[in-house]
Every structure is written in C-alpha cells, then in structure tokens.
GUVOLUM-521782 format. One record per residue: z, x, y of N, C-alpha, C in turn; residue number from 1. Coordinates in steps of 0.001 Angstrom, whole numbers, plus 500000, padded with zeros to 6 digits. Last residue first. Example, Ala and Ser with C-alpha at 12.3 -4.5 7.8 and 13.67 -1.06 7.14 Angstrom:
<rs>
    npz    npx    npy   capz   capx   capy    cpz    cpx    cpy num
 507080 512850 497750 507140 513670 498940 507870 512900 500030   2
 507800 513190 494310 507800 512300 495500 507800 513200 496700   1
</rs>
This chain:
<rs>
    npz    npx    npy   capz   capx   capy    cpz    cpx    cpy num
 565492 557828 895410 565910 557947 894011 566096 556563 893420 231
 562794 558693 897547 563880 557770 897189 564208 557919 895719 230
 562203 562021 898691 561812 560873 897887 563023 559995 897562 229
 563112 562710 902114 563153 563042 900707 562750 561829 899893 228
 561207 563195 905089 562027 562367 904229 561996 562873 902799 227
 561450 565574 907603 560723 565105 906436 561640 564351 905504 226
 562560 566657 909872 562708 565210 909662 561976 564698 908462 225
 562515 569281 910028 561464 568604 910784 561501 567109 910575 224
 566018 570198 910410 564758 570092 909686 563720 569426 910558 223
 568385 570136 911761 567545 571303 911949 566228 571264 911221 222
 569990 568160 909306 570046 568788 910634 569185 570034 910695 221
 567743 566197 907280 568817 567171 907406 568808 567798 908796 220
 567259 562916 905913 566816 564034 906725 568015 564955 906925 219
 568648 561879 903764 567260 561481 903977 566573 562497 904875 218
 571312 562417 903380 570364 563477 903079 568912 563063 903202 217
 573188 560653 904166 572640 560431 902835 571648 561518 902438 216
 573676 561523 906742 574745 561659 905761 574285 561376 904338 215
 571255 560948 908107 571710 562326 907913 572714 562434 906771 214
 571167 558178 907973 570007 558953 907523 570376 560405 907278 213
 573595 557431 909150 573393 557214 907715 572229 558036 907184 212
 573070 558044 911846 574107 558777 911124 573895 558647 909625 211
 571086 556114 912361 570785 557537 912512 571784 558372 911713 210
 572546 553776 911964 571413 554065 911083 571033 555536 911156 209
 574355 553788 914057 574862 554029 912709 573736 554350 911740 208
 572463 553200 916067 573241 554438 916120 573801 554772 914749 207
 571522 550658 915437 570645 551809 915239 571401 553128 915262 206
 574326 548905 913881 573255 549074 914851 572474 550351 914556 205
 575984 548446 911652 576102 547586 912832 574912 547699 913761 204
 575045 548208 908186 575237 548987 909401 575249 548053 910602 203
 574372 547685 905479 575628 547212 906074 576005 548055 907288 202
 571939 548149 904429 572867 549285 904428 574215 548946 905058 201
 570710 545682 904810 570837 546229 903451 571867 547346 903376 200
 570850 545412 907638 571495 544448 906752 571733 545037 905365 199
 569349 547569 908570 570748 547439 908971 571499 546507 908032 198
 566865 546908 907385 567538 548176 907068 569029 548071 907388 197
 566309 544503 908650 566520 544516 907199 567229 545787 906752 196
 565974 545367 911281 567029 544403 910969 567342 544396 909475 195
 563716 547001 910970 564986 547592 911392 566145 546664 911038 194
 561794 545057 910254 562121 546159 909340 563483 546755 909687 193
 561825 543517 912609 562193 542912 911327 562580 543978 910317 192
 560889 545340 914448 562241 544818 914613 562734 544168 913325 191
 558277 545619 913437 559193 546763 913429 560633 546282 913543 190
 557293 543088 914019 557424 543497 912619 558362 544684 912488 189
 557341 543233 916809 558127 542201 916127 558342 542562 914667 188
 555509 545216 917348 556921 545501 917595 557822 544461 916926 187
 553121 545487 914635 553586 544893 915886 555054 545259 916089 186
 551900 548649 913373 552546 547360 913218 552841 546770 914591 185
 551228 551334 912796 550186 550322 913072 550721 548914 912808 184
 553154 553233 912661 552882 552503 911422 551831 551398 911591 183
 553164 554283 915293 553088 555169 914131 552617 554419 912883 182
 553480 552026 916916 552257 552815 916994 552083 553687 915756 181
 556049 551204 916141 554914 550296 915977 553598 551061 915996 180
 557554 553419 916913 557481 553055 915502 556275 552156 915242 179
 557233 553222 919667 556699 554393 918960 556587 554136 917473 178
 558571 550811 920129 557157 550935 920492 556511 552109 919765 177
 561148 551458 919268 560389 550427 918563 558899 550527 918867 176
 561402 555103 919404 561680 553751 919876 560885 552742 919053 175
 562672 557811 917482 561537 557016 917945 561972 555604 918326 174
 564536 559593 916454 564638 559216 917853 563507 558354 918365 173
 564749 560081 913838 564183 561180 914621 564117 560821 916099 172
 565530 557668 912851 566547 558713 912944 566063 559932 913712 171
 563060 556370 912795 564101 555894 913715 565142 556992 913936 170
 561850 557734 910704 561306 557865 912054 562319 557426 913101 169
 563541 556917 908564 563326 558330 908870 562860 558515 910312 168
 563239 554132 908659 564545 554729 908891 564412 556201 909252 167
 560520 553907 907998 560987 553439 909302 562335 554073 909633 166
 560559 554902 905388 559738 555566 906399 560212 555189 907804 165
 562208 553000 904191 562633 554406 904227 561859 555176 905293 164
 560568 550775 904440 561835 550804 905161 562395 552222 905235 163
 558495 551497 902690 558212 551362 904118 559502 551410 904934 162
 559893 551504 900195 559279 552724 900720 558981 552642 902220 161
 562962 549573 900677 561582 549713 900224 561010 551027 900756 160
 566391 550236 899813 565307 550135 900790 563947 550265 900126 159
 568291 550753 897947 568035 549341 898243 566859 549149 899196 158
 568705 553432 897896 567840 552884 896845 567532 551406 897076 157
 570534 554359 899680 569175 554135 900176 568252 553528 899129 156
 573694 553515 900197 572779 553693 899076 571369 553348 899534 155
 575759 555337 902554 575010 554159 902134 574010 554506 901033 154
 577903 556892 903868 577579 556947 902438 576858 555688 901942 153
 579461 557216 906217 578861 555921 905914 578461 555812 904439 152
 582619 558683 907065 581291 558763 906477 580764 557387 906089 151
 584598 559379 909256 584222 558031 908833 582813 558046 908241 150
 584982 562112 909494 586136 561233 909534 585807 559845 909005 149
 583922 564789 908620 583339 563467 908438 584468 562453 908342 148
 583677 567693 909195 584556 566747 909881 583959 565349 909810 147
 581859 569442 908217 582965 569083 907334 583916 568082 907954 146
 579664 569951 909690 580888 570658 910082 582042 570397 909140 145
 577268 568694 909493 577524 569752 908519 578825 570495 908806 144
 577318 566868 911587 577126 566369 910228 577438 567422 909171 143
 577516 567856 914227 578737 567624 913457 578538 567224 912004 142
 575013 568307 915369 576114 569219 915680 577259 569079 914697 141
 573465 566266 914460 573076 567624 914102 574200 568621 914384 140
 574789 564090 915654 574799 564256 914210 574477 565687 913827 139
 574253 564482 918391 575625 564438 917909 575680 564729 916414 138
 571469 564325 918336 572123 565541 918816 573563 565608 918326 137
 571138 561693 917465 570718 562788 916598 571350 564105 917031 136
 571944 560277 919669 572752 560209 918461 572415 561366 917540 135
 569750 560873 921245 571051 561385 921637 572001 561357 920447 134
 567757 559501 919864 567621 560948 920029 568949 561579 920439 133
 568545 556798 920058 568651 557508 918779 568542 559016 918914 132
 570515 556104 922903 569186 556392 922386 569326 557144 921070 131
 572900 553728 923081 572716 555128 922743 571305 555300 922223 130
 574210 551146 922653 574148 551848 923934 574019 553350 923676 129
 572481 548794 920733 573318 549995 920731 573119 550731 922049 128
 572586 545236 921443 571908 546528 921307 572936 547659 921245 127
 573893 542853 921975 573729 543257 920581 573033 544575 920377 126
 574645 542114 924471 573473 541429 923913 573194 541832 922476 125
 576670 543893 924993 577048 542498 924768 575888 541725 924128 124
 575222 546141 925576 575893 546079 924284 576348 544657 923971 123
 574186 545311 928137 573317 545712 927035 574013 545583 925694 122
 576394 544857 929748 575511 543735 929435 574608 544060 928234 121
 577421 547461 929839 578234 546370 929301 577352 545197 928896 120
 575296 548801 931086 575700 549167 929732 576513 548050 929081 119
 575230 547695 933639 574083 547494 932755 574459 547781 931306 118
 577685 548649 934607 577458 547210 934456 576307 546930 933498 117
 577147 551449 934495 578289 550856 933804 578069 549367 933556 116
 574943 551794 936154 574800 552057 934733 575940 551432 933945 115
 576055 551177 938651 574929 550398 938134 574780 550564 936631 114
 578065 553170 938933 578409 551749 938859 577287 550897 938259 113
 577494 555981 936703 577299 555291 937971 577679 553819 937830 112
 579943 557853 934874 578827 556917 934887 578710 556255 936264 111
 581864 559678 934270 581281 559745 935612 580045 558858 935739 110
 582477 559341 931622 583368 558722 932608 582838 558807 934037 109
 579715 558413 929574 580488 559440 930248 581312 558787 931355 108
 579768 556193 926820 579485 556413 928234 580304 557603 928711 107
 578316 555257 923648 579306 555918 924491 578802 556050 925915 106
 578221 552793 920964 577654 553791 921854 578735 554463 922662 105
 579512 551034 919312 578113 550747 919635 577486 551745 920596 104
 581516 551948 916480 581315 551837 917923 579821 551719 918232 103
 581820 552390 913742 581278 551118 914192 581153 550934 915677 102
 582434 554828 912723 583409 553766 912493 582936 552410 913012 101
 580393 556398 913666 580448 556121 912244 581383 554975 911917 100
 581220 556487 916306 579958 555821 915973 579917 555478 914491  99
 583540 558005 915963 583647 556625 916427 582371 555842 916147  98
 582523 560481 915209 583348 559732 914266 583449 558272 914663  97
 581184 561122 917622 580441 561041 916351 581226 560211 915342  96
 583390 561231 919338 582347 560232 919569 581543 560025 918288  95
 584728 563413 918374 585363 562121 918246 584362 560992 918472  94
 583112 565514 919064 583185 565161 917646 583869 563810 917440  93
 580918 565239 921718 582322 565195 921358 582422 564732 919905  92
 578941 565690 923995 578881 566142 922605 580313 566315 922118  91
 579542 564817 926516 578545 564056 925774 578329 564560 924357  90
 582852 564369 927760 581819 565277 927270 580848 564517 926386  89
 584568 562369 928376 584240 563311 929441 583069 564194 929057  88
 584083 558944 927352 584381 560343 927098 583988 561198 928292  87
 584444 555843 925886 584459 556563 927162 584875 558002 926903  86
 582574 553824 923687 583497 554941 923837 583324 555588 925208  85
 582527 550436 923244 581819 551540 923898 582835 552635 924192  84
 582337 547934 920881 583176 549001 921416 582296 550108 921980  83
 582037 544489 920826 581299 545748 920854 582172 546799 921530  82
 584206 542544 918696 583695 542961 920006 582865 544220 919853  81
 583465 540426 915955 583904 541744 916416 583368 542033 917807  80
 582662 538136 914736 583519 537992 915904 583964 539330 916479  79
 581258 538433 912412 580543 537884 913544 581367 537807 914812  78
 584154 538171 910488 582701 538343 910471 582072 537658 911675  77
 587031 539114 912479 586376 538313 911458 584874 538509 911563  76
 588635 542222 913104 587727 541149 913525 587153 540407 912334  75
 590045 544360 912088 590741 543088 912308 589785 541921 912511  74
 588198 546421 912137 588708 545965 910846 589365 544597 910968  73
 587853 546782 914840 586716 546308 914059 587138 545834 912677  72
 590466 547651 915526 589854 546487 916183 588720 545922 915341  71
 590804 549933 913937 591676 548778 913755 591082 547516 914363  70
 588788 551649 914909 588828 551262 913500 589642 549982 913309  69
 589632 551889 917587 588333 551296 917259 588313 550822 915818  68
 592074 553219 917252 592062 551869 917819 590750 551157 917511  67
 591171 555667 916288 591978 554809 915412 591995 553376 915932  66
 589762 556467 918642 589115 556392 917338 589873 555471 916394  65
 591585 556548 920745 590534 555546 920753 589826 555391 919431  64
 594941 557129 919364 593757 557443 920171 592689 556365 920022  63
 598277 556582 919736 597111 556099 918997 595861 556298 919848  62
 599404 559242 921720 599733 558249 920712 598508 557867 919903  61
 597189 559679 924542 598427 559975 923813 598732 558878 922799  60
 593627 559716 924015 594818 559159 924659 596044 559590 923884  59
 590272 559834 924020 591431 560721 923929 592583 560163 924742  58
 588462 557752 924431 588568 558336 923097 589821 559177 922934  57
 588613 554555 925920 588831 555994 926082 589066 556604 924702  56
 586447 551929 925661 587531 552608 924963 587561 554106 925246  55
 585734 548811 926522 585470 550163 927020 586657 551014 926608  54
 584631 546206 924574 585798 547050 924842 585302 548408 925321  53
 583269 542948 924917 583068 544395 924971 584405 545080 925251  52
 584218 540361 924660 582890 540674 924132 582705 542180 923983  51
 587686 539786 923616 586605 540122 924559 585267 540294 923854  50
 590265 538431 922899 588993 538290 922185 587793 538572 923112  49
 592898 538539 923816 591862 538064 924733 590502 537826 924080  48
 594601 539407 921729 595025 538338 922642 593859 537718 923392  47
 593274 541451 920440 593709 540297 919654 594033 539106 920560  46
 593018 543184 922614 591819 542601 922004 592190 541371 921176  45
 595682 543885 923096 594903 543207 924134 593672 542521 923557  44
 596368 545206 920695 597070 543986 921098 596262 543194 922120  43
 594636 547400 920833 594544 546466 919703 595197 545140 920067  42
 595600 548594 923204 594220 548111 923118 594072 547088 922001  41
 598158 549413 922601 597994 548351 923594 596592 547754 923521  40
 597407 551436 920796 598200 550295 920335 598077 549118 921299  39
 595964 553249 922466 595318 552530 921383 596081 551325 920885  38
 596772 552763 925986 596704 553531 924745 596135 552653 923643  37
 596601 551101 928125 596761 552517 928414 596764 553388 927169  36
 594460 548336 928905 595413 548995 928018 595429 550479 928326  35
 593579 545052 930101 593601 546503 930238 594643 547060 929281  34
 591433 542130 930197 592611 542873 929785 592446 544355 930029  33
 589204 540958 931193 590235 540046 930683 591484 540787 930225  32
 586956 541133 933649 587868 542021 932931 589062 541181 932496  31
 583752 539824 933917 585171 539493 933875 585960 540518 933048  30
 581273 540614 936224 581729 540800 934847 583245 540658 934819  29
 580163 540649 938768 580335 539370 938086 580757 539469 936634  28
 580202 543022 940025 578928 542632 939427 579065 541361 938588  27
 582780 543377 940757 581799 543259 941844 580443 542813 941318  26
 583942 543791 938264 584194 542533 938966 583176 542305 940070  25
 583080 546420 937736 582617 545306 936910 582795 543969 937619  24
 584407 547879 939770 582949 547950 939625 582429 546736 938859  23
 587090 547256 939257 586484 546895 940543 584963 546886 940456  22
 587413 548380 936696 587619 546946 936905 586948 546483 938192  21
 586973 551106 937198 586036 550368 936355 586166 548860 936562  20
 589228 551619 938848 587867 551836 939325 586844 551056 938517  19
 591361 551023 937108 591183 550282 938362 589764 550413 938882  18
 590997 552927 935067 590944 551494 934759 590680 550676 936027  17
 591327 555260 936567 590059 555003 935876 589926 553519 935585  16
 593967 554995 937407 592905 555040 938399 591540 554775 937780  15
 595437 555138 935024 595386 553871 935762 594253 553855 936778  14
 594508 556591 932084 594604 556837 933520 594408 555526 934290  13
 594031 555886 929507 595408 556234 929839 595600 556548 931318  12
 592140 552964 928924 592167 554350 929395 593591 554669 929796  11
 590191 550264 928302 591256 551063 927697 591135 552496 928187  10
 589380 547014 929214 589253 548424 929596 590457 549189 929049   9
 587571 544317 927947 588876 544978 927972 588640 546458 928261   8
 585496 541673 929201 585701 543084 928896 587192 543448 928891   7
 582941 539387 928802 584386 539518 928940 584772 540888 928397   6
 579893 538691 930583 580628 539368 929515 582114 539436 929844   5
 579084 535426 931764 579441 536807 932066 580170 537432 930880   4
 576541 533498 930136 577915 533673 930588 578196 535153 930817   3
 574062 533578 928991 574111 533519 930442 575532 533704 930966   2
 572104 534855 926390 573454 534589 926877 573462 534612 928400   1
</rs>
C-alpha cells in the first residue's frame, strides 16, 4: 500500500486529539475524523471509513471497549478498520478485553511521535501492534481473574498437530524467525501456518491467537507453556 493511512482519533481530551493529529499530519498521515466519546467514534467511523482508529479506552459515557465492539461488528467482511487502543497503563484489564474483541494492539499515551506514526502504518498493513510476549503479560494477569468480557472460546480440534505446536510457541512470545528456527521451517512456511491458524480459529491477528491459546487451556498462566494434547 502506498496511499497514506486514513485515521480517526478518539479521546475525551481535546489536547490529546490535537497533539496526535499534528504528529500524524506532519508525517503525511491523514486524520479524517475525531471523536470525544464512544458514540461519536462509531458515527465518525461510519461516516469516514478510516483505515485505523486510535481509540481511548476510558471515556465518559460509551467507553472505548464498547465502541470497538460496535465498530468491528458494523464493518462488512474485509472492511473493518484496525483499532489501536490508547491507554495510560500497559497492564489494563480493558486492554485485554479490547484485544479479545478484535483490537489490533495498544499504545501508551506518552508514545513518541516516531512510534505513533510507525504504529499506524504497521497496523494499516495488517500486522498486530503488540509483541506476543506483551500480550502474554496481559493474559497471564487477567485470564484467571474471572473478567472475561469478550472470551474467544475457539475449538482447537480444527488444528493439525503442527498448527497446535506453532500456536503454543507463538503464544509464548516467539517471533516468526524463532518459530522457523524451532521447527526447522522457512519463515514463509511459518507465515502460512500462522495464517491457517488465524483462519481456522476465526481470529483477526496474533494478539488474539495468544489470548485464544490461554482461554482454551492450550497453555496456562504461570506454566512453562507445555501444550495439552488435542482433543
């Protein structure tokens, strides 16, 4: 993709929205809409059809979690924007729930200008803006808390033995290069396995795959990551 990403910024603080808009515009990224709460965010996304939504998680009224659900539910197949959660804290239970609901990652609000622009371009290209190891920290903190606002509950029986092995290692935070080395495969083959896992389990990206591995019991928080036999 060579066209500039189109972005909607959602935050209840006008200064945050202005700062992010200036940073993105300076890097050639088009801000097509702004919103101060979740209801305005849904309306803005419907009107502008952006590539990426920068979504504050905590706002008065409709919060970022509910807005994310509504935006992704409204979108037609293949037309959903990528939602990046904005948060003040990197271990936030709302972030965990938002990832389960389909968000593609999160950013801290004190993100550097360079990282903000790079993050928008990254998620626009289809990648998850979250290292699996960071997702694992979120899951290990909240997967056993009983606060499963958006459980994935995927059926792992659809995966082959090799795909289960790849999912286990992916959920432990291994990159494609590390997966390739572990299984003596090319990175292209690893990407194919990951794509098939996401397709079979109806997951949006690697971040959701990590959550699914925990919520199905393939691996458990605090364990060494040993996979359980497929049923």
